[in-house]
CHARMM-style PDB file with segment names, atoms N, HN, CA, C and O in Angstrom:
ATOM      1  N   MET     1       0.905  -1.206  -0.017  1.00  0.00      PROA
ATOM      2  CA  MET     1       0.063  -0.074  -0.032  1.00  0.00      PROA
ATOM      3  C   MET     1       0.926   1.309   0.001  1.00  0.00      PROA
ATOM      4  O   MET     1       2.057   1.413   0.475  1.00  0.00      PROA
ATOM      5  N   THR     2       0.244   2.233  -0.533  1.00  0.00      PROA
ATOM      6  HN  THR     2      -0.675   2.149  -0.917  1.00  0.00      PROA
ATOM      7  CA  THR     2       1.180   3.475  -0.430  1.00  0.00      PROA
ATOM      8  C   THR     2       0.647   4.436   0.729  1.00  0.00      PROA
ATOM      9  O   THR     2      -0.459   4.389   1.267  1.00  0.00      PROA
ATOM     10  N   LEU     3       1.660   5.285   0.975  1.00  0.00      PROA
ATOM     11  HN  LEU     3       2.558   5.323   0.538  1.00  0.00      PROA
ATOM     12  CA  LEU     3       1.418   6.111   2.181  1.00  0.00      PROA
ATOM     13  C   LEU     3       0.123   7.020   2.077  1.00  0.00      PROA
ATOM     14  O   LEU     3      -0.467   7.302   3.119  1.00  0.00      PROA
ATOM     15  N   ASP     4      -0.290   7.438   0.990  1.00  0.00      PROA
ATOM     16  HN  ASP     4       0.190   7.209   0.143  1.00  0.00      PROA
ATOM     17  CA  ASP     4      -1.437   8.266   0.818  1.00  0.00      PROA
ATOM     18  C   ASP     4      -2.604   7.304   0.946  1.00  0.00      PROA
ATOM     19  O   ASP     4      -3.632   7.720   1.480  1.00  0.00      PROA
ATOM     20  N   THR     5      -2.540   6.097   0.520  1.00  0.00      PROA
ATOM     21  HN  THR     5      -1.705   5.759   0.086  1.00  0.00      PROA
ATOM     22  CA  THR     5      -3.640   5.188   0.731  1.00  0.00      PROA
ATOM     23  C   THR     5      -3.880   4.814   2.080  1.00  0.00      PROA
ATOM     24  O   THR     5      -5.030   4.734   2.512  1.00  0.00      PROA
ATOM     25  N   VAL     6      -2.864   4.574   2.790  1.00  0.00      PROA
ATOM     26  HN  VAL     6      -1.930   4.638   2.439  1.00  0.00      PROA
ATOM     27  CA  VAL     6      -2.861   4.232   4.209  1.00  0.00      PROA
ATOM     28  C   VAL     6      -3.500   5.385   4.992  1.00  0.00      PROA
ATOM     29  O   VAL     6      -4.480   5.166   5.704  1.00  0.00      PROA
ATOM     30  N   ILE     7      -2.970   6.602   4.875  1.00  0.00      PROA
ATOM     31  HN  ILE     7      -2.174   6.780   4.296  1.00  0.00      PROA
ATOM     32  CA  ILE     7      -3.366   7.716   5.602  1.00  0.00      PROA
ATOM     33  C   ILE     7      -4.917   8.173   5.351  1.00  0.00      PROA
ATOM     34  O   ILE     7      -5.676   8.549   6.244  1.00  0.00      PROA
ATOM     35  N   SER     8      -5.190   8.084   4.169  1.00  0.00      PROA
ATOM     36  HN  SER     8      -4.573   7.778   3.443  1.00  0.00      PROA
ATOM     37  CA  SER     8      -6.587   8.365   3.631  1.00  0.00      PROA
ATOM     38  C   SER     8      -7.499   7.367   4.280  1.00  0.00      PROA
ATOM     39  O   SER     8      -8.607   7.729   4.676  1.00  0.00      PROA
ATOM     40  N   GLY     9      -7.097   6.157   4.406  1.00  0.00      PROA
ATOM     41  HN  GLY     9      -6.197   5.863   4.084  1.00  0.00      PROA
ATOM     42  CA  GLY     9      -7.889   5.068   5.003  1.00  0.00      PROA
ATOM     43  C   GLY     9      -8.093   5.319   6.388  1.00  0.00      PROA
ATOM     44  O   GLY     9      -9.196   5.060   6.868  1.00  0.00      PROA
ATOM     45  N   CYS    10      -7.082   5.840   7.178  1.00  0.00      PROA
ATOM     46  HN  CYS    10      -6.186   6.050   6.788  1.00  0.00      PROA
ATOM     47  CA  CYS    10      -7.232   6.205   8.523  1.00  0.00      PROA
ATOM     48  C   CYS    10      -8.164   7.411   8.642  1.00  0.00      PROA
ATOM     49  O   CYS    10      -8.991   7.510   9.548  1.00  0.00      PROA
ATOM     50  N   VAL    11      -7.978   8.380   7.621  1.00  0.00      PROA
ATOM     51  HN  VAL    11      -7.306   8.299   6.885  1.00  0.00      PROA
ATOM     52  CA  VAL    11      -9.020   9.559   7.725  1.00  0.00      PROA
ATOM     53  C   VAL    11     -10.401   9.015   7.468  1.00  0.00      PROA
ATOM     54  O   VAL    11     -11.327   9.380   8.193  1.00  0.00      PROA
ATOM     55  N   ALA    12     -10.597   8.173   6.487  1.00  0.00      PROA
ATOM     56  HN  ALA    12      -9.845   7.877   5.898  1.00  0.00      PROA
ATOM     57  CA  ALA    12     -12.021   7.543   6.477  1.00  0.00      PROA
ATOM     58  C   ALA    12     -12.570   6.871   7.669  1.00  0.00      PROA
ATOM     59  O   ALA    12     -13.745   6.936   8.032  1.00  0.00      PROA
ATOM     60  N   PHE    13     -11.581   6.191   8.273  1.00  0.00      PROA
ATOM     61  HN  PHE    13     -10.627   6.138   7.979  1.00  0.00      PROA
ATOM     62  CA  PHE    13     -11.984   5.502   9.589  1.00  0.00      PROA
ATOM     63  C   PHE    13     -12.471   6.527  10.703  1.00  0.00      PROA
ATOM     64  O   PHE    13     -13.487   6.347  11.373  1.00  0.00      PROA
ATOM     65  N   TYR    14     -11.709   7.516  10.808  1.00  0.00      PROA
ATOM     66  HN  TYR    14     -10.884   7.662  10.263  1.00  0.00      PROA
ATOM     67  CA  TYR    14     -11.779   8.518  11.702  1.00  0.00      PROA
ATOM     68  C   TYR    14     -13.216   9.193  11.460  1.00  0.00      PROA
ATOM     69  O   TYR    14     -14.041   9.376  12.356  1.00  0.00      PROA
ATOM     70  N   LEU    15     -13.379   9.519  10.172  1.00  0.00      PROA
ATOM     71  HN  LEU    15     -12.709   9.370   9.445  1.00  0.00      PROA
ATOM     72  CA  LEU    15     -14.744  10.298   9.925  1.00  0.00      PROA
ATOM     73  C   LEU    15     -15.957   9.365  10.217  1.00  0.00      PROA
ATOM     74  O   LEU    15     -17.002   9.868  10.630  1.00  0.00      PROA
ATOM     75  N   ASP    16     -15.852   8.013  10.015  1.00  0.00      PROA
ATOM     76  HN  ASP    16     -15.003   7.605   9.680  1.00  0.00      PROA
ATOM     77  CA  ASP    16     -16.824   7.153  10.166  1.00  0.00      PROA
ATOM     78  C   ASP    16     -17.089   6.706  11.668  1.00  0.00      PROA
ATOM     79  O   ASP    16     -18.156   6.215  12.037  1.00  0.00      PROA
ATOM     80  N   SER    17     -15.969   6.938  12.511  1.00  0.00      PROA
ATOM     81  HN  SER    17     -15.103   7.337  12.212  1.00  0.00      PROA
ATOM     82  CA  SER    17     -15.973   6.476  13.877  1.00  0.00      PROA
ATOM     83  C   SER    17     -16.582   7.459  14.748  1.00  0.00      PROA
ATOM     84  O   SER    17     -16.534   8.637  14.394  1.00  0.00      PROA
ATOM     85  N   THR    18     -17.221   7.105  15.975  1.00  0.00      PROA
ATOM     86  HN  THR    18     -17.260   6.148  16.262  1.00  0.00      PROA
ATOM     87  CA  THR    18     -17.613   8.055  16.861  1.00  0.00      PROA
ATOM     88  C   THR    18     -16.383   8.118  18.095  1.00  0.00      PROA
ATOM     89  O   THR    18     -16.302   9.008  18.941  1.00  0.00      PROA
ATOM     90  N   ASP    19     -15.669   7.203  17.992  1.00  0.00      PROA
ATOM     91  HN  ASP    19     -15.735   6.480  17.305  1.00  0.00      PROA
ATOM     92  CA  ASP    19     -14.524   7.066  18.927  1.00  0.00      PROA
ATOM     93  C   ASP    19     -13.130   7.547  18.416  1.00  0.00      PROA
ATOM     94  O   ASP    19     -12.153   7.513  19.164  1.00  0.00      PROA
ATOM     95  N   GLY    20     -13.058   7.964  17.225  1.00  0.00      PROA
ATOM     96  HN  GLY    20     -13.851   7.992  16.617  1.00  0.00      PROA
ATOM     97  CA  GLY    20     -11.868   8.336  16.729  1.00  0.00      PROA
ATOM     98  C   GLY    20     -10.836   7.135  16.235  1.00  0.00      PROA
ATOM     99  O   GLY    20     -11.280   6.029  15.928  1.00  0.00      PROA
ATOM    100  N   LEU    21      -9.657   7.394  16.192  1.00  0.00      PROA
ATOM    101  HN  LEU    21      -9.296   8.292  16.441  1.00  0.00      PROA
ATOM    102  CA  LEU    21      -8.746   6.363  15.721  1.00  0.00      PROA
ATOM    103  C   LEU    21      -8.308   5.430  16.958  1.00  0.00      PROA
ATOM    104  O   LEU    21      -7.988   5.842  18.073  1.00  0.00      PROA
ATOM    105  N   ASP    22      -8.355   4.195  16.568  1.00  0.00      PROA
ATOM    106  HN  ASP    22      -8.615   3.860  15.662  1.00  0.00      PROA
ATOM    107  CA  ASP    22      -7.923   3.316  17.726  1.00  0.00      PROA
ATOM    108  C   ASP    22      -6.384   3.230  17.810  1.00  0.00      PROA
ATOM    109  O   ASP    22      -5.684   3.676  16.901  1.00  0.00      PROA
ATOM    110  N   PRO    23      -5.870   2.654  18.905  1.00  0.00      PROA
ATOM    111  CA  PRO    23      -4.444   2.547  19.057  1.00  0.00      PROA
ATOM    112  C   PRO    23      -3.668   2.028  17.920  1.00  0.00      PROA
ATOM    113  O   PRO    23      -2.607   2.588  17.645  1.00  0.00      PROA
ATOM    114  N   GLN    24      -4.090   0.977  17.195  1.00  0.00      PROA
ATOM    115  HN  GLN    24      -4.952   0.522  17.419  1.00  0.00      PROA
ATOM    116  CA  GLN    24      -3.571   0.331  15.996  1.00  0.00      PROA
ATOM    117  C   GLN    24      -3.338   1.391  14.885  1.00  0.00      PROA
ATOM    118  O   GLN    24      -2.263   1.532  14.301  1.00  0.00      PROA
ATOM    119  N   ARG    25      -4.473   2.132  14.651  1.00  0.00      PROA
ATOM    120  HN  ARG    25      -5.346   2.018  15.125  1.00  0.00      PROA
ATOM    121  CA  ARG    25      -4.424   3.045  13.580  1.00  0.00      PROA
ATOM    122  C   ARG    25      -3.628   4.168  13.894  1.00  0.00      PROA
ATOM    123  O   ARG    25      -3.080   4.728  12.945  1.00  0.00      PROA
ATOM    124  N   LEU    26      -3.436   4.656  15.144  1.00  0.00      PROA
ATOM    125  HN  LEU    26      -3.882   4.202  15.915  1.00  0.00      PROA
ATOM    126  CA  LEU    26      -2.631   5.765  15.584  1.00  0.00      PROA
ATOM    127  C   LEU    26      -1.204   5.327  15.321  1.00  0.00      PROA
ATOM    128  O   LEU    26      -0.406   6.118  14.819  1.00  0.00      PROA
ATOM    129  N   SER    27      -0.859   4.081  15.647  1.00  0.00      PROA
ATOM    130  HN  SER    27      -1.508   3.438  16.055  1.00  0.00      PROA
ATOM    131  CA  SER    27       0.429   3.630  15.406  1.00  0.00      PROA
ATOM    132  C   SER    27       0.856   3.571  13.841  1.00  0.00      PROA
ATOM    133  O   SER    27       1.972   3.926  13.463  1.00  0.00      PROA
ATOM    134  N   ILE    28      -0.073   3.122  13.043  1.00  0.00      PROA
ATOM    135  HN  ILE    28      -0.980   2.834  13.350  1.00  0.00      PROA
ATOM    136  CA  ILE    28       0.101   3.186  11.670  1.00  0.00      PROA
ATOM    137  C   ILE    28       0.383   4.581  11.139  1.00  0.00      PROA
ATOM    138  O   ILE    28       1.282   4.767  10.318  1.00  0.00      PROA
ATOM    139  N   VAL    29      -0.365   5.540  11.594  1.00  0.00      PROA
ATOM    140  HN  VAL    29      -1.095   5.389  12.260  1.00  0.00      PROA
ATOM    141  CA  VAL    29      -0.239   6.945  11.092  1.00  0.00      PROA
ATOM    142  C   VAL    29       1.141   7.426  11.619  1.00  0.00      PROA
ATOM    143  O   VAL    29       1.868   8.081  10.873  1.00  0.00      PROA
ATOM    144  N   LYS    30       1.499   7.136  12.814  1.00  0.00      PROA
ATOM    145  HN  LYS    30       0.908   6.604  13.421  1.00  0.00      PROA
ATOM    146  CA  LYS    30       2.904   7.523  13.319  1.00  0.00      PROA
ATOM    147  C   LYS    30       4.016   6.964  12.370  1.00  0.00      PROA
ATOM    148  O   LYS    30       4.912   7.683  11.926  1.00  0.00      PROA
ATOM    149  N   ASP    31       3.888   5.538  12.072  1.00  0.00      PROA
ATOM    150  HN  ASP    31       3.161   4.954  12.432  1.00  0.00      PROA
ATOM    151  CA  ASP    31       4.773   4.975  11.109  1.00  0.00      PROA
ATOM    152  C   ASP    31       4.879   5.591   9.813  1.00  0.00      PROA
ATOM    153  O   ASP    31       5.965   5.756   9.256  1.00  0.00      PROA
ATOM    154  N   CYS    32       3.681   5.961   9.281  1.00  0.00      PROA
ATOM    155  HN  CYS    32       2.800   5.826   9.734  1.00  0.00      PROA
ATOM    156  CA  CYS    32       3.616   6.706   8.047  1.00  0.00      PROA
ATOM    157  C   CYS    32       4.350   7.958   7.984  1.00  0.00      PROA
ATOM    158  O   CYS    32       5.113   8.238   7.059  1.00  0.00      PROA
ATOM    159  N   LEU    33       4.073   8.810   9.119  1.00  0.00      PROA
ATOM    160  HN  LEU    33       3.453   8.582   9.869  1.00  0.00      PROA
ATOM    161  CA  LEU    33       4.735  10.093   9.219  1.00  0.00      PROA
ATOM    162  C   LEU    33       6.308   9.996   9.359  1.00  0.00      PROA
ATOM    163  O   LEU    33       7.003  10.921   8.938  1.00  0.00      PROA
ATOM    164  N   VAL    34       6.888   8.849   9.965  1.00  0.00      PROA
ATOM    165  HN  VAL    34       6.324   8.097  10.307  1.00  0.00      PROA
ATOM    166  CA  VAL    34       8.240   8.634   9.898  1.00  0.00      PROA
ATOM    167  C   VAL    34       8.767   8.347   8.422  1.00  0.00      PROA
ATOM    168  O   VAL    34       9.810   8.823   7.975  1.00  0.00      PROA
ATOM    169  N   ASP    35       7.974   7.570   7.780  1.00  0.00      PROA
ATOM    170  HN  ASP    35       7.126   7.182   8.143  1.00  0.00      PROA
ATOM    171  CA  ASP    35       8.286   7.094   6.371  1.00  0.00      PROA
ATOM    172  C   ASP    35       8.301   8.486   5.566  1.00  0.00      PROA
ATOM    173  O   ASP    35       9.179   8.660   4.721  1.00  0.00      PROA
ATOM    174  N   LEU    36       7.408   9.405   5.801  1.00  0.00      PROA
ATOM    175  HN  LEU    36       6.695   9.263   6.487  1.00  0.00      PROA
ATOM    176  CA  LEU    36       7.203  10.453   4.968  1.00  0.00      PROA
ATOM    177  C   LEU    36       8.338  11.451   5.326  1.00  0.00      PROA
ATOM    178  O   LEU    36       8.798  12.123   4.402  1.00  0.00      PROA
ATOM    179  N   GLU    37       8.822  11.609   6.552  1.00  0.00      PROA
ATOM    180  HN  GLU    37       8.448  11.063   7.302  1.00  0.00      PROA
ATOM    181  CA  GLU    37       9.962  12.356   6.888  1.00  0.00      PROA
ATOM    182  C   GLU    37      11.151  12.010   6.127  1.00  0.00      PROA
ATOM    183  O   GLU    37      11.842  12.887   5.610  1.00  0.00      PROA
ATOM    184  N   GLU    38      11.439  10.692   6.028  1.00  0.00      PROA
ATOM    185  HN  GLU    38      10.877   9.979   6.448  1.00  0.00      PROA
ATOM    186  CA  GLU    38      12.498  10.133   5.321  1.00  0.00      PROA
ATOM    187  C   GLU    38      12.407  10.352   3.922  1.00  0.00      PROA
ATOM    188  O   GLU    38      13.427  10.694   3.323  1.00  0.00      PROA
ATOM    189  N   LEU    39      11.169  10.184   3.218  1.00  0.00      PROA
ATOM    190  HN  LEU    39      10.340   9.906   3.704  1.00  0.00      PROA
ATOM    191  CA  LEU    39      11.016  10.137   1.827  1.00  0.00      PROA
ATOM    192  C   LEU    39      10.961  11.706   1.235  1.00  0.00      PROA
ATOM    193  O   LEU    39      11.368  11.949   0.099  1.00  0.00      PROA
ATOM    194  N   THR    40      10.502  12.585   1.977  1.00  0.00      PROA
ATOM    195  HN  THR    40      10.171  12.387   2.900  1.00  0.00      PROA
ATOM    196  CA  THR    40      10.224  13.873   1.351  1.00  0.00      PROA
ATOM    197  C   THR    40      11.655  14.574   1.016  1.00  0.00      PROA
ATOM    198  O   THR    40      11.754  15.407   0.115  1.00  0.00      PROA
ATOM    199  N   VAL    41      12.681  14.192   1.767  1.00  0.00      PROA
ATOM    200  HN  VAL    41      12.601  13.516   2.500  1.00  0.00      PROA
ATOM    201  CA  VAL    41      13.973  14.726   1.420  1.00  0.00      PROA
ATOM    202  C   VAL    41      14.601  14.369   0.071  1.00  0.00      PROA
ATOM    203  O   VAL    41      15.416  15.068  -0.531  1.00  0.00      PROA
ATOM    204  N   GLU    42      14.084  13.113  -0.347  1.00  0.00      PROA
ATOM    205  HN  GLU    42      13.422  12.545   0.143  1.00  0.00      PROA
ATOM    206  CA  GLU    42      14.622  12.402  -1.642  1.00  0.00      PROA
ATOM    207  C   GLU    42      13.788  12.812  -2.840  1.00  0.00      PROA
ATOM    208  O   GLU    42      14.107  12.475  -3.980  1.00  0.00      PROA
ATOM    209  N   LEU    43      12.696  13.557  -2.564  1.00  0.00      PROA
ATOM    210  HN  LEU    43      12.437  13.831  -1.638  1.00  0.00      PROA
ATOM    211  CA  LEU    43      11.743  13.868  -3.643  1.00  0.00      PROA
ATOM    212  C   LEU    43      12.081  14.969  -4.579  1.00  0.00      PROA
ATOM    213  O   LEU    43      12.764  15.904  -4.162  1.00  0.00      PROA
ATOM    214  N   ASP    44      11.646  14.942  -5.859  1.00  0.00      PROA
ATOM    215  HN  ASP    44      11.091  14.182  -6.198  1.00  0.00      PROA
ATOM    216  CA  ASP    44      11.739  16.116  -6.695  1.00  0.00      PROA
ATOM    217  C   ASP    44      10.931  17.399  -6.140  1.00  0.00      PROA
ATOM    218  O   ASP    44       9.932  17.241  -5.439  1.00  0.00      PROA
ATOM    219  N   ALA    45      11.296  18.360  -6.403  1.00  0.00      PROA
ATOM    220  HN  ALA    45      12.108  18.489  -6.972  1.00  0.00      PROA
ATOM    221  CA  ALA    45      10.551  19.624  -5.881  1.00  0.00      PROA
ATOM    222  C   ALA    45       9.035  19.642  -6.424  1.00  0.00      PROA
ATOM    223  O   ALA    45       8.140  20.246  -5.833  1.00  0.00      PROA
ATOM    224  N   SER    46       8.866  19.000  -7.476  1.00  0.00      PROA
ATOM    225  HN  SER    46       9.593  18.509  -7.956  1.00  0.00      PROA
ATOM    226  CA  SER    46       7.452  18.863  -8.032  1.00  0.00      PROA
ATOM    227  C   SER    46       6.452  18.093  -7.250  1.00  0.00      PROA
ATOM    228  O   SER    46       5.233  18.245  -7.327  1.00  0.00      PROA
ATOM    229  N   CYS    47       7.140  17.179  -6.423  1.00  0.00      PROA
ATOM    230  HN  CYS    47       8.130  17.056  -6.361  1.00  0.00      PROA
ATOM    231  CA  CYS    47       6.207  16.329  -5.536  1.00  0.00      PROA
ATOM    232  C   CYS    47       6.212  16.697  -4.110  1.00  0.00      PROA
ATOM    233  O   CYS    47       5.434  16.156  -3.323  1.00  0.00      PROA
ATOM    234  N   GLN    48       7.097  17.637  -3.732  1.00  0.00      PROA
ATOM    235  HN  GLN    48       7.728  18.076  -4.371  1.00  0.00      PROA
ATOM    236  CA  GLN    48       7.222  18.080  -2.268  1.00  0.00      PROA
ATOM    237  C   GLN    48       5.904  18.627  -1.744  1.00  0.00      PROA
ATOM    238  O   GLN    48       5.599  18.332  -0.588  1.00  0.00      PROA
ATOM    239  N   ASP    49       5.104  19.377  -2.450  1.00  0.00      PROA
ATOM    240  HN  ASP    49       5.352  19.617  -3.388  1.00  0.00      PROA
ATOM    241  CA  ASP    49       3.978  19.933  -1.929  1.00  0.00      PROA
ATOM    242  C   ASP    49       2.847  18.823  -1.501  1.00  0.00      PROA
ATOM    243  O   ASP    49       2.224  18.852  -0.440  1.00  0.00      PROA
ATOM    244  N   TYR    50       2.711  17.885  -2.487  1.00  0.00      PROA
ATOM    245  HN  TYR    50       3.217  17.862  -3.349  1.00  0.00      PROA
ATOM    246  CA  TYR    50       1.841  16.811  -2.282  1.00  0.00      PROA
ATOM    247  C   TYR    50       2.019  16.113  -0.919  1.00  0.00      PROA
ATOM    248  O   TYR    50       1.114  15.979  -0.096  1.00  0.00      PROA
ATOM    249  N   PHE    51       3.323  15.672  -0.769  1.00  0.00      PROA
ATOM    250  HN  PHE    51       4.059  15.781  -1.438  1.00  0.00      PROA
ATOM    251  CA  PHE    51       3.772  14.868   0.336  1.00  0.00      PROA
ATOM    252  C   PHE    51       3.879  15.717   1.671  1.00  0.00      PROA
ATOM    253  O   PHE    51       3.783  15.156   2.762  1.00  0.00      PROA
ATOM    254  N   SER    52       4.060  16.949   1.569  1.00  0.00      PROA
ATOM    255  HN  SER    52       4.138  17.405   0.682  1.00  0.00      PROA
ATOM    256  CA  SER    52       4.032  17.971   2.653  1.00  0.00      PROA
ATOM    257  C   SER    52       2.514  17.940   3.246  1.00  0.00      PROA
ATOM    258  O   SER    52       2.262  17.800   4.442  1.00  0.00      PROA
ATOM    259  N   ARG    53       1.636  18.079   2.312  1.00  0.00      PROA
ATOM    260  HN  ARG    53       1.841  18.193   1.340  1.00  0.00      PROA
ATOM    261  CA  ARG    53       0.259  18.124   2.676  1.00  0.00      PROA
ATOM    262  C   ARG    53      -0.103  16.802   3.388  1.00  0.00      PROA
ATOM    263  O   ARG    53      -0.682  16.741   4.472  1.00  0.00      PROA
ATOM    264  N   LEU    54       0.320  15.722   2.625  1.00  0.00      PROA
ATOM    265  HN  LEU    54       0.790  15.772   1.743  1.00  0.00      PROA
ATOM    266  CA  LEU    54      -0.022  14.439   3.261  1.00  0.00      PROA
ATOM    267  C   LEU    54       0.374  14.237   4.663  1.00  0.00      PROA
ATOM    268  O   LEU    54      -0.314  13.677   5.516  1.00  0.00      PROA
ATOM    269  N   ARG    55       1.709  14.816   4.846  1.00  0.00      PROA
ATOM    270  HN  ARG    55       2.267  15.271   4.153  1.00  0.00      PROA
ATOM    271  CA  ARG    55       2.345  14.811   6.259  1.00  0.00      PROA
ATOM    272  C   ARG    55       1.610  15.529   7.151  1.00  0.00      PROA
ATOM    273  O   ARG    55       1.374  15.050   8.260  1.00  0.00      PROA
ATOM    274  N   GLU    56       1.150  16.764   6.791  1.00  0.00      PROA
ATOM    275  HN  GLU    56       1.341  17.154   5.890  1.00  0.00      PROA
ATOM    276  CA  GLU    56       0.281  17.606   7.609  1.00  0.00      PROA
ATOM    277  C   GLU    56      -0.924  16.856   7.927  1.00  0.00      PROA
ATOM    278  O   GLU    56      -1.241  16.761   9.113  1.00  0.00      PROA
ATOM    279  N   LEU    57      -1.719  16.248   6.924  1.00  0.00      PROA
ATOM    280  HN  LEU    57      -1.461  16.326   5.961  1.00  0.00      PROA
ATOM    281  CA  LEU    57      -2.876  15.473   7.240  1.00  0.00      PROA
ATOM    282  C   LEU    57      -2.687  14.394   8.417  1.00  0.00      PROA
ATOM    283  O   LEU    57      -3.493  14.269   9.338  1.00  0.00      PROA
ATOM    284  N   GLY    58      -1.600  13.684   8.277  1.00  0.00      PROA
ATOM    285  HN  GLY    58      -0.945  13.786   7.528  1.00  0.00      PROA
ATOM    286  CA  GLY    58      -1.161  12.692   9.370  1.00  0.00      PROA
ATOM    287  C   GLY    58      -0.938  13.309  10.672  1.00  0.00      PROA
ATOM    288  O   GLY    58      -1.283  12.758  11.718  1.00  0.00      PROA
ATOM    289  N   LYS    59      -0.316  14.547  10.618  1.00  0.00      PROA
ATOM    290  HN  LYS    59      -0.036  14.995   9.769  1.00  0.00      PROA
ATOM    291  CA  LYS    59      -0.206  15.179  11.895  1.00  0.00      PROA
ATOM    292  C   LYS    59      -1.420  15.598  12.602  1.00  0.00      PROA
ATOM    293  O   LYS    59      -1.539  15.512  13.824  1.00  0.00      PROA
ATOM    294  N   LEU    60      -2.405  16.096  11.734  1.00  0.00      PROA
ATOM    295  HN  LEU    60      -2.308  16.166  10.741  1.00  0.00      PROA
ATOM    296  CA  LEU    60      -3.730  16.476  12.293  1.00  0.00      PROA
ATOM    297  C   LEU    60      -4.338  15.343  12.824  1.00  0.00      PROA
ATOM    298  O   LEU    60      -4.846  15.458  13.940  1.00  0.00      PROA
ATOM    299  N   LEU    61      -4.396  14.123  12.171  1.00  0.00      PROA
ATOM    300  HN  LEU    61      -3.983  14.030  11.265  1.00  0.00      PROA
ATOM    301  CA  LEU    61      -4.989  12.744  12.630  1.00  0.00      PROA
ATOM    302  C   LEU    61      -4.418  12.575  14.066  1.00  0.00      PROA
ATOM    303  O   LEU    61      -5.226  12.348  14.967  1.00  0.00      PROA
ATOM    304  N   LEU    62      -3.092  12.666  14.356  1.00  0.00      PROA
ATOM    305  HN  LEU    62      -2.435  12.851  13.625  1.00  0.00      PROA
ATOM    306  CA  LEU    62      -2.601  12.374  15.617  1.00  0.00      PROA
ATOM    307  C   LEU    62      -3.170  13.379  16.638  1.00  0.00      PROA
ATOM    308  O   LEU    62      -3.267  13.053  17.821  1.00  0.00      PROA
ATOM    309  N   LEU    63      -3.555  14.612  16.193  1.00  0.00      PROA
ATOM    310  HN  LEU    63      -3.477  14.877  15.232  1.00  0.00      PROA
ATOM    311  CA  LEU    63      -3.997  15.598  17.216  1.00  0.00      PROA
ATOM    312  C   LEU    63      -5.262  15.278  17.636  1.00  0.00      PROA
ATOM    313  O   LEU    63      -5.705  15.837  18.640  1.00  0.00      PROA
ATOM    314  N   THR    64      -6.050  14.314  16.921  1.00  0.00      PROA
ATOM    315  HN  THR    64      -5.691  13.860  16.106  1.00  0.00      PROA
ATOM    316  CA  THR    64      -7.332  13.966  17.356  1.00  0.00      PROA
ATOM    317  C   THR    64      -7.459  12.883  18.415  1.00  0.00      PROA
ATOM    318  O   THR    64      -8.511  12.560  18.967  1.00  0.00      PROA
ATOM    319  N   ALA    65      -6.244  12.356  18.634  1.00  0.00      PROA
ATOM    320  HN  ALA    65      -5.389  12.618  18.186  1.00  0.00      PROA
ATOM    321  CA  ALA    65      -6.198  11.216  19.630  1.00  0.00      PROA
ATOM    322  C   ALA    65      -6.349  11.834  21.062  1.00  0.00      PROA
ATOM    323  O   ALA    65      -5.782  12.869  21.413  1.00  0.00      PROA
ATOM    324  N   PRO    66      -7.167  11.091  21.837  1.00  0.00      PROA
ATOM    325  CA  PRO    66      -7.299  11.522  23.304  1.00  0.00      PROA
ATOM    326  C   PRO    66      -5.807  11.527  24.092  1.00  0.00      PROA
ATOM    327  O   PRO    66      -4.965  10.650  23.902  1.00  0.00      PROA
ATOM    328  N   ARG    67      -5.670  12.394  24.790  1.00  0.00      PROA
ATOM    329  HN  ARG    67      -6.355  13.107  24.945  1.00  0.00      PROA
ATOM    330  CA  ARG    67      -4.513  12.431  25.586  1.00  0.00      PROA
ATOM    331  C   ARG    67      -4.603  11.781  26.880  1.00  0.00      PROA
ATOM    332  OT1 ARG    67      -3.630  11.771  27.635  1.00  0.00      PROA
TER     333      ARG     67
END
């Protein structure tokens, strides 16, 4: 699966759930963010915006987690 597919799947789950993301999905989003951090430095400038926005979306998902 691609990073954008995984993160968008977590967004869909979040929007359909009354409880938000479960611990497993939170862990998945965190792993995706680590991958995105490593990946974006290697990308062409033309791709940077897309993956920066994807990273921001992942960060926003993590902010929804109960503390």
